[in-house]
C-alpha positions, -999 to 999 in steps of 0.1 A, spaced: -17 -117 -182 -47 -136 -196 -81 -127 -184 -93 -147 -155 -129 -141 -141 -120 -155 -107 -89 -135 -103 -108 -104 -116 -134 -107 -90 -106 -111 -62 -88 -81 -76 -120 -60 -77 -130 -71 -43 -95 -64 -29 -95 -29 -44 -128 -22 -29 -118 -35 6 -85 -19 6 -101 14 -3 -126 12 25 -103 -1 52 -75 22 42 -100 52 45 -111 39 79 -75 35 91 -71 72 86 -91 78 117 -82 47 137 -53 63 156 -77 90 168 -106 66 175 -81 44 196 -74 74 218 -39 76 202 -30 40 213 7 37 204 3 1 190 -26 12 167 -3 40 155 23 15 142 -1 6 114 -22 37 110 -13 74 104 -3 93 135 -1 127 117 -8 141 82 27 133 68 30 116 35 50 88 51 23 80 75 -4 80 48 16 54 29 3 30 57 -34 34 45 -25 13 14 5 -8 27 -11 -26 55 -46 -34 42 -33 -44 7 -5 -66 23 -31 -84 44 -54 -87 13 -25 -101 -8 -18 -127 18 -54 -137 20 -56 -138 -18 -25 -160 -20 -40 -185 5 -72 -186 -16 -56 -188 -52 -21 -204 -48 -32 -236 -64 -45 -218 -97 -17 -190 -96 14 -204 -76 34 -171 -81 5 -149 -72 21 -138 -39 51 -121 -57 28 -103 -81 7 -91 -51 37 -80 -30 50 -61 -61 16 -43 -63 18 -35 -26 52 -18 -31 44 0 -62 10 12 -50 25 24 -17 53 42 -35 29 57 -59 15 78 -29 45 100 -24 54 100 -62 19 113 -71 18 138 -41 51 153 -46 45 153 -84 15 174 -84 25 196 -54 58 202 -71 41 215 -101 14 237 -86 31 246 -55 4 234 -29 -18 206 -20 -54 201 -20 -74 176 0 -95 163 -27 -64 157 -49 -48 140 -19 -77 117 -14 -78 108 -52 -41 99 -49 -49 72 -24 -76 56 -46 -54 60 -77 -25 43 -59 -49 14 -47 -60 10 -84 -23 11 -96 -12 -15 -69 -41 -39 -78 -35 -34 -115 2 -45 -110 -9 -74 -88 -33 -86 -113 -10 -83 -143 17 -102 -125 -5 -129 -110 6 -156 -134 42 -145 -137 73 -164 -132 97 -148 -108 132 -157 -101 146 -166 -66 166 -133 -65 135 -113 -74 115 -131 -46 142 -123 -22 144 -86 -32 107 -82 -28 105 -101 5 133 -81 20 118 -48 8 85 -56 23 102 -66 56 122 -33 55 92 -13 49 73 -29 79 104 -21 100 107 14 86 69 21 94 74 8 130 105 27 137 98 60 119 62 63 134 75 77 166 111 85 157 107 102 122 139 115 104 140 152 98 131 147 61 103 162 40 83 130 35 80 126 74 69 162 79 32 174 78 28 194 45 
């Protein structure tokens, strides 16, 4: 990716906004008096799965906004951005289970740092792929994966499987 001042500004602003809104979303379910609709898009418990929503939904919204703003200059920016959403979101459990698997317990400060690191990773991927060229097959896979993630977040919020990622550590 070549350096682009405008895209760099959008990337930095996006990272800051997603960090702020993701942090606020951590408390939104409680603030809403446990509104079930709010819970579909915000964590309803302290499981790793629920915390993936903190990055996924704010970054997805920002990527759609960024696409609308920059699609003339970067026609394929949507696919780079959606790839960043997926990789950033998946970085959360990867980093969490990586460090807790090594040291045997979790620390709140490390868990918080993982969120911010994952936001940075997501936006670095998004930026680096903004002027990429993507095949039709790639676009289909990314789109289907995003849709499946949205469905999974909705379904598993109130009906989580009995698996580690869905349990409170």
